[in-house]
C-alpha positions in Angstrom: 0.0 0.0 0.0 2.8 2.4 0.8 4.7 1.7 -2.4 1.4 2.0 -4.4 0.9 5.5 -2.6 4.4 6.6 -3.6 3.9 5.7 -7.3 0.6 7.7 -7.4 2.1 10.5 -5.5 5.1 11.0 -7.9 3.3 10.4 -11.0 0.7 13.1 -10.0 3.5 15.4 -9.0 5.2 14.9 -12.5 1.9 15.9 -14.1 1.2 18.9 -11.8 4.9 20.4 -12.7 3.3 21.3 -15.9 0.5 23.2 -14.3 3.0 25.4 -12.6 3.7 27.4 -15.6 -0.1 28.0 -16.0 -1.2 28.9 -12.4 1.9 28.9 -10.4 3.0 26.4 -7.6 0.2 27.9 -5.3 -2.3 27.4 -7.8 -1.5 23.9 -8.6 -1.6 23.0 -5.0 -4.9 24.6 -4.5 -6.5 23.0 -7.6 -5.5 19.6 -6.1 -6.7 20.2 -2.7 -10.0 21.8 -3.4 -11.1 18.9 -5.8 -9.7 16.4 -3.2 -11.8 17.9 -0.5 -15.1 18.0 -2.8 -14.3 14.3 -3.7 -13.7 13.0 -0.2 -17.0 14.8 1.1 -19.0 13.3 -1.9 -17.7 9.7 -1.5 -17.4 9.5 2.4 -20.2 11.8 3.5 -18.9 11.8 7.1 -21.3 12.0 10.2 -20.3 13.7 13.4 -21.2 10.4 15.2 -18.1 8.7 13.6 -15.7 11.1 15.5 -14.8 11.6 19.1 -13.9 15.3 20.1 -10.3 14.4 20.2 -10.4 12.4 16.8 -12.1 15.4 15.1 -9.4 18.1 16.2 -6.6 15.6 15.1 -8.2 15.3 11.7 -8.2 19.3 11.6 -4.6 19.4 12.5 -4.0 16.8 9.9 -5.6 19.0 7.4 -3.5 22.0 8.4 -0.2 19.9 7.9 -1.5 18.5 4.7 -2.0 22.0 3.3 1.6 22.8 4.4 3.2 19.8 2.8 1.3 20.4 -0.4 2.0 24.0 -0.9 5.7 24.0 0.1 6.5 21.0 -2.0 4.8 22.4 -5.1 6.8 25.7 -4.3 9.9 23.6 -4.1 9.2 21.8 -7.4 9.0 25.1 -9.1 12.8 25.7 -8.4 14.3 22.2 -8.0 14.1 18.8 -9.8 11.6 16.2 -8.7 14.1 13.8 -7.3 16.0 16.4 -5.3 12.9 17.8 -3.7 11.6 14.4 -2.8 15.0 13.5 -1.3 15.1 16.6 0.9 11.4 16.0 1.8 12.2 12.5 2.8 14.3 14.1 5.8 10.9 14.4 7.6 10.0 10.7 7.5 13.8 10.1 8.4 13.4 12.2 11.5 10.3 10.1 12.7 12.0 6.9 11.9 15.1 7.8 14.2 13.0 9.2 16.9 10.5 6.2 17.1 12.9 3.3 16.1 14.1 0.6 18.4 17.3 -1.4 18.6 20.0 -1.4 15.9 17.5 -0.7 13.2 16.8 2.7 14.7 20.2 3.9 13.4 20.9 1.2 10.8 18.1 1.8 8.3 17.7 5.7 8.6 21.5 6.0 8.4 21.7 4.1 5.2 18.7 6.2 3.7 20.3 9.5 4.8 23.6 8.5 3.0 21.5 7.7 -0.2 19.7 11.1 0.2 23.1 13.0 0.5 24.1 11.2 -2.8 20.8 12.0 -4.5 20.9 16.0 -3.6 24.8 16.3 -4.0 24.8 19.2 -1.9 28.5 19.8 -2.1 27.9 20.9 -5.8 26.2 24.1 -4.9 24.0 23.9 -7.7 20.7 23.6 -6.0 18.4 26.5 -5.6 18.6 27.7 -1.9 14.9 28.9 -1.6 13.8 25.7 -3.4 15.9 23.7 -0.7 14.1 25.9 2.1 10.6 25.0 0.8 11.6 21.4 0.5 12.8 21.3 4.1 9.5 23.0 5.2 7.7 20.3 3.4 9.8 17.8 5.2 8.8 19.2 8.6 5.1 19.1 7.6 5.5 15.5 6.5 6.9 14.4 9.7 3.8 15.8 11.5 1.6 14.5 8.8 3.0 10.9 9.4 2.2 11.1 13.1 -1.1 12.6 12.7 -2.0 10.2 10.1 -1.4 7.2 12.4 -3.3 8.7 15.1 -6.2 9.4 12.8 -6.2 5.8 11.4 -6.1 4.4 15.0 -9.0 6.6 16.0 -11.3 6.7 13.2 -12.7 3.9 11.0 -11.9 3.6 7.4 -11.1 6.7 5.4 -13.5 9.0 7.4 -10.6 11.1 8.8 -9.8 12.3 5.3 -13.2 13.6 4.6 -12.3 16.1 7.6 -8.7 16.7 6.9 -9.0 17.3 3.1 -11.7 20.1 3.3 -9.7 21.8 6.2 -6.4 21.7 4.0 -8.5 23.0 1.0 -9.8 26.0 3.3 -6.1 26.6 4.6 -4.9 26.7 1.0 -7.8 28.8 -0.3 -7.0 31.5 2.4 -3.5 31.6 1.4 -3.6 31.2 -2.5 -7.1 31.3 -3.6 -7.5 35.1 -4.5 -4.6 34.9 -6.7 -5.7 31.8 -8.5 -9.2 32.4 -9.2 -8.7 34.5 -12.1 -6.3 32.3 -13.9 -8.7 29.1 -14.0 -10.1 27.7 -17.3 -12.4 24.8 -17.7 -9.5 22.7 -19.0 -7.6 23.5 -15.8 -10.5 22.5 -13.7 -10.9 19.1 -15.5 -7.1 18.4 -14.9 -7.6 19.2 -11.3 -10.1 16.5 -11.1 -7.8 14.0 -12.3 -5.0 15.1 -10.1 -7.0 15.1 -6.9 -7.7 11.4 -7.7 -4.2 10.5 -8.3 -2.8 12.8 -5.7 -3.9 13.3 -2.9 -7.0 11.1 -2.6 -5.7 7.8 -3.4 -2.1 7.9 -2.0 -3.5 9.5 1.4 -6.1 6.7 1.8 -3.4 4.0 1.0 -1.0 5.6 3.6 -3.7 5.6 6.3 -4.3 2.2 5.7 -0.6 1.3 5.6 0.0 3.1 9.0 -2.4 0.6 10.6 0.0 -2.2 9.8 3.5 -0.7 10.2 5.3 1.1 13.1 5.6 4.7 12.9 9.5 4.2 12.6 9.1 1.6 9.8 6.6 3.6 7.8 9.0 6.7 8.1 12.0 4.7 6.7 10.0 3.1 4.1 9.3 6.3 2.6 12.9 6.3 1.7 11.8 4.6 -1.4 10.0 7.8 -2.5 13.3 9.7 -3.6 14.2 6.8 -5.8 10.7 6.6 -7.3 10.7 10.3 -7.8 14.0 10.0 -9.6 12.6 7.3 -11.9 9.4 9.1 -12.5 11.5 12.2 -13.3 13.5 10.3 -15.7 10.5 8.8 -17.6 8.0 11.7 -17.7 10.2 14.9 -17.2 13.4 13.7 -18.9 15.4 14.4 -15.8 18.4 12.2 -16.2 20.3 11.0 -12.9 24.0 10.7 -12.8 26.0 7.8 -11.4 26.0 9.2 -8.0 22.4 9.6 -8.0 22.0 6.0 -8.9 24.1 4.8 -6.0 21.8 7.0 -3.6 18.9 5.2 -5.3 20.2 1.9 -4.4 20.9 2.8 -0.7 17.4 4.3 -0.2 15.8 1.3 -1.8 17.9 -1.1 0.6 16.8 1.0 3.6 13.2 0.8 2.6 13.3 -3.0 2.2 14.9 -3.2 5.6 12.4 -1.1 7.3 9.5 -3.0 5.7 10.7 -6.4 6.9 11.1 -5.2 10.7 8.1 -2.9 10.8 4.9 -4.9 11.7 2.8 -3.4 14.5 -0.4 -4.5 16.1 -3.7 -3.5 14.6 -5.2 -0.8 16.6 -9.1 -0.7 17.6 -10.8 2.4 16.3 -11.9 4.6 19.3 -15.6 4.3 18.4 -15.2 0.5 18.5 -13.0 -0.1 21.4 
């Protein structure tokens, strides 16, 4: 589920890169989130009885960080390559993995992944746009919060009902920040593209991640996200013609090895949703 989620995310991001020229990074983020909110409300139709007060406010917090990671990452993509942005964003899950890991794997797999991230980004070359790096690191911080909150929502709320709250909240936050600058640039074609992107990213990936987090430890999921920079690099090559060099290929191998190691050691007990248990 986690790997399928990452494939959807990176494919959607590669498509979304084309929207940046038309409506800007903020507009591309807004278009995805507003349609995702509409789709989740139509599909799930959440009822207040499905949430405890604690679960509801956790979903609200998840919506805020979802808006943050979406907008900041799109801003990063407007300045740096997809593979580089994903590698920097991965520092968020890596931090979660280090903080929540146990035993030797706490350092082993995240450490291996960190080495891969360094090779993917090659910070010693000085060619990466500084502001793009700042945006990607901001997205990493939001993604760390997203992982922690998603697991809590998945534990407390049955199915994907939590997304029917978090997505509208994310859309409201994004509209407040970027909406006024986007409305005048919208066309019927862009609106149709937005529907497809919302399904590919973030509706399907977020639903898959919430399900995956019911079966993996927080540390294992965070390290499994090490696969994302590698997938991003491959998608960037196939769809955006961003060709990695030999150093980046070695980095891909390291993060894939770390992700496999995390997946093999990361099972967790299945929690009981709050309204059941």
